[in-house]
C-alpha positions in Angstrom: 76.7 23.4 -18.4 73.1 23.9 -17.2 72.3 27.6 -16.9 70.9 28.9 -13.7 67.4 30.4 -13.8 67.6 34.1 -14.6 65.3 35.2 -11.7 68.0 34.1 -9.2 70.3 36.9 -10.3 68.0 39.5 -11.7 68.5 43.1 -10.4 65.7 43.3 -7.9 66.6 40.0 -6.3 70.3 40.9 -6.1 69.3 44.2 -4.4 67.2 42.3 -1.9 70.1 40.0 -1.0 72.5 42.9 -0.6 70.1 44.5 1.9 68.8 41.4 3.7 72.0 39.4 4.2 74.0 42.1 6.0 71.0 42.8 8.3 70.7 39.2 9.2 74.5 38.9 9.6 74.5 41.9 12.0 71.8 40.4 14.2 73.5 37.0 14.1 77.0 38.3 15.0 75.5 40.6 17.7 73.8 37.6 19.4 76.4 34.8 19.0 79.7 36.8 18.7 81.3 34.2 16.4 84.5 36.1 15.8 85.7 36.4 19.4 85.5 40.1 19.5 85.2 39.9 23.3 89.0 39.4 23.3 89.7 42.7 21.7 93.1 44.2 22.6 92.1 47.5 24.2 95.8 48.4 24.8 96.5 49.1 21.1 97.2 52.7 20.4 94.2 53.1 18.1 91.7 51.8 20.6 93.4 53.6 23.5 93.1 56.8 21.5 89.4 56.3 21.0 88.9 56.1 24.8 85.6 54.1 24.6 84.3 51.0 26.3 85.0 47.5 25.1 81.3 46.8 24.4 81.1 49.9 22.2 84.3 48.9 20.4 82.8 45.4 19.7 79.6 47.0 18.2 81.6 49.5 16.1 83.9 46.8 14.7 80.9 44.5 14.0 79.1 47.3 12.1 82.3 48.1 10.3 82.8 44.5 9.2 79.1 44.2 8.1 79.5 47.4 6.0 82.7 46.0 4.5 80.9 42.7 3.8 77.9 44.6 2.3 80.4 46.5 0.0 82.0 43.3 -1.1 78.5 41.8 -1.9 77.5 45.0 -3.7 80.6 45.1 -5.9 80.4 41.4 -6.6 76.7 41.6 -7.6 77.5 44.7 -9.8 80.1 42.7 -11.6 77.8 39.8 -11.9 75.1 42.0 -13.5 77.7 43.1 -16.0 78.8 39.5 -16.7 75.2 38.2 -17.2 74.5 40.9 -19.8 76.9 39.2 -22.1 77.1 35.6 -20.8 74.7 32.9 -19.5 75.6 32.0 -16.0 75.7 28.3 -15.1 75.3 26.7 -11.7 79.0 26.1 -11.5 79.8 29.7 -12.3 77.3 31.0 -9.8 78.5 28.8 -7.0 82.1 29.7 -7.7 81.1 33.4 -7.7 79.5 33.0 -4.2 82.6 31.1 -3.0 84.8 34.0 -4.1 82.5 36.4 -2.1 82.9 34.2 1.0 86.7 34.0 0.5 86.9 37.8 0.2 84.9 38.4 3.3 86.9 35.8 5.2 90.1 37.6 4.3 88.7 40.8 5.7 87.5 39.2 8.9 90.9 37.5 9.3 92.7 40.9 9.1 90.3 42.3 11.6 91.1 39.4 14.0 94.8 40.0 13.6 94.6 43.7 14.1 92.0 44.0 16.9 92.0 40.8 19.0 94.4 39.2 21.5 95.2 35.8 20.0 98.1 33.5 19.7 96.6 31.7 16.7 98.4 31.8 13.4 97.1 33.6 10.4 96.2 30.3 8.6 94.2 29.2 11.7 92.4 32.5 11.9 91.6 32.4 8.2 90.3 28.9 8.4 88.1 29.8 11.3 86.9 33.0 9.6 86.1 31.0 6.4 84.1 28.4 8.3 82.2 31.0 10.4 81.6 33.3 7.4 80.2 30.3 5.4 77.9 29.3 8.3 76.7 32.9 8.9 75.9 33.4 5.2 74.4 30.0 4.6 71.2 30.8 6.5 70.3 34.2 4.8 71.4 33.0 1.4 69.2 29.9 1.7 66.3 32.0 2.9 66.7 34.4 0.0 66.9 31.6 -2.6 63.8 29.9 -1.1 62.0 33.2 -1.2 63.1 33.9 -4.8 61.9 30.4 -5.9 58.6 30.8 -4.1 58.1 34.3 -5.7 58.9 32.9 -9.1 56.4 30.0 -8.7 53.7 32.5 -7.6 54.4 34.6 -10.7 54.2 31.5 -12.9 51.0 30.4 -11.2 49.5 33.9 -11.7 50.5 33.8 -15.4 49.1 30.2 -15.8 45.8 31.4 -14.2 45.7 34.3 -16.6 46.3 32.1 -19.6 43.6 29.7 -18.4 41.2 32.6 -18.0 42.1 33.8 -21.5 41.6 30.3 -22.9 38.2 30.0 -21.2 37.2 33.3 -22.6 38.3 32.3 -26.1 36.5 29.0 -25.6 33.3 30.7 -24.6 33.6 33.1 -27.6 34.2 30.2 -30.0 31.3 28.1 -28.7 27.6 28.9 -28.4 25.9 27.2 -25.5 22.2 26.5 -25.5 20.5 26.0 -22.1 17.1 24.5 -21.2 14.5 26.1 -18.9 16.3 24.5 -15.9 19.5 26.2 -16.7 21.2 23.0 -17.8 23.4 23.2 -20.9 21.9 21.0 -23.6 24.1 21.9 -26.5 27.5 23.5 -27.1 28.4 24.1 -30.7 31.1 26.1 -32.4 29.9 29.5 -33.5 30.7 28.9 -37.2 28.6 25.7 -37.1 25.4 27.1 -35.6 22.9 28.1 -38.4 19.6 29.0 -36.9 17.2 28.6 -34.0 13.6 28.0 -34.7 10.7 28.4 -32.2 8.4 25.4 -31.6 5.9 26.4 -28.9 7.7 25.8 -25.6 10.7 24.3 -27.4 13.3 25.6 -29.7 14.8 23.7 -32.6 18.6 24.3 -33.0 20.0 23.8 -36.5 23.7 23.3 -36.9 26.2 21.5 -39.2 28.3 18.5 -38.3 30.6 17.0 -40.9 29.2 19.4 -43.4 25.7 17.9 -42.9 22.8 19.8 -41.3 21.6 18.6 -37.9 18.9 19.7 -35.5 18.1 19.2 -31.9 15.1 20.1 -29.8 15.6 21.9 -26.5 12.9 22.8 -24.0 13.1 26.6 -23.8 11.6 29.7 -25.4 13.0 31.7 -28.2 12.6 34.9 -26.2 14.7 33.5 -23.3 17.4 32.3 -25.7 17.5 35.6 -27.5 18.2 37.3 -24.2 21.1 34.8 -23.5 22.6 35.4 -26.9 22.1 39.1 -27.1 25.8 39.9 -27.2 26.5 37.4 -30.0 25.9 37.5 -33.8 23.0 35.0 -33.3 20.2 37.6 -33.7 16.5 37.4 -34.1 15.1 38.1 -37.6 11.6 36.9 -37.0 9.4 36.2 -34.0 10.0 32.5 -34.7 13.6 32.5 -35.8 17.1 33.5 -34.8 19.9 33.2 -37.3 23.7 33.3 -37.3 24.3 36.4 -39.2 28.0 35.4 -39.9 26.8 32.5 -42.0 24.1 34.3 -44.1 24.9 33.6 -47.8 21.9 35.3 -49.5 19.2 37.7 -48.6 16.5 37.8 -51.2 13.2 39.7 -51.6 10.0 38.1 -52.9 6.3 39.0 -52.9 5.9 37.3 -49.5 8.7 39.3 -48.0 12.5 38.9 -47.4 14.2 35.6 -46.8 17.7 34.4 -45.7 19.5 31.5 -47.4 22.4 29.6 -45.9 23.2 27.7 -49.1 23.1 24.3 -47.4 20.9 21.6 -48.7 18.2 20.6 -46.2 18.3 23.8 -44.3 15.1 25.9 -44.8 15.1 29.5 -45.9 14.3 31.8 -43.0 11.9 34.7 -43.3 12.7 38.2 -42.1 9.8 40.1 -40.6 9.5 43.9 -41.2 10.4 44.5 -37.6 13.9 43.1 -38.1 14.7 44.0 -41.7 16.5 47.2 -40.9 18.7 45.7 -38.2 19.6 42.7 -40.3 20.5 44.9 -43.3 22.5 47.2 -41.1 24.6 44.3 -39.7 25.2 42.7 -43.1 26.4 46.1 -44.5 28.6 46.9 -41.5 30.1 43.5 -41.0 33.8 43.4 -41.8 33.4 40.0 -43.5 30.8 41.5 -45.9 32.7 44.8 -46.5 
């Protein structure tokens, strides 16, 4: 059998139903008087002993029945909570459970009608009437609760979906390096591990990257200074006034008479010089990087 969604019978929603349904039922009964309490037998010894008006008696009995109904619902939902800890509840089981609640309340309302009202109707007729009226009274608040629970669950799911999308977008932005031109338009988006270096070419930059293990390059109208500002929080760092390199992909750093150079170990990709201004920062990163530890 198909299991019912867990949010329908979780503890917070059960508590909400126990509180909301009796309040709604009290208002409904007070307005429409579905149980014929206006025909209360005020000649009974108990009611005569109370010595109070018929209207007050009606209100007291109504409140009493609502409290009884609330107690029935609370006990029922407590038992349901125990049951669902060990078993999965199906739609059939849940509907049957609600039907038993309505039957129990109908029996109580039937007893109240027999004890406190002047009627010539038989017990079976009174029970049938109580059953129908109890079902109709509970139908509205139960339906309202279920609609609210479903809406609440959908809102929670939508919030979770938005969070996941935001996390995916963040992960995507972290995984890709985006290169923009002077107009702010994105000209290139390349995975971080494929971007090799960025070379200055007057008012342009030449972006080197790998595609299918082969080096490629593309020319973008922008300045190296502007791009360095955009990529300041990444591992694409400047090592020379004319070069930025992906420090994650550095294979070799060698010293020669002309100075220090970076190698990527890829045929066709030029060695990149390191100026004295950036030597210390590049060395520091290579030493402290977890991948190079």
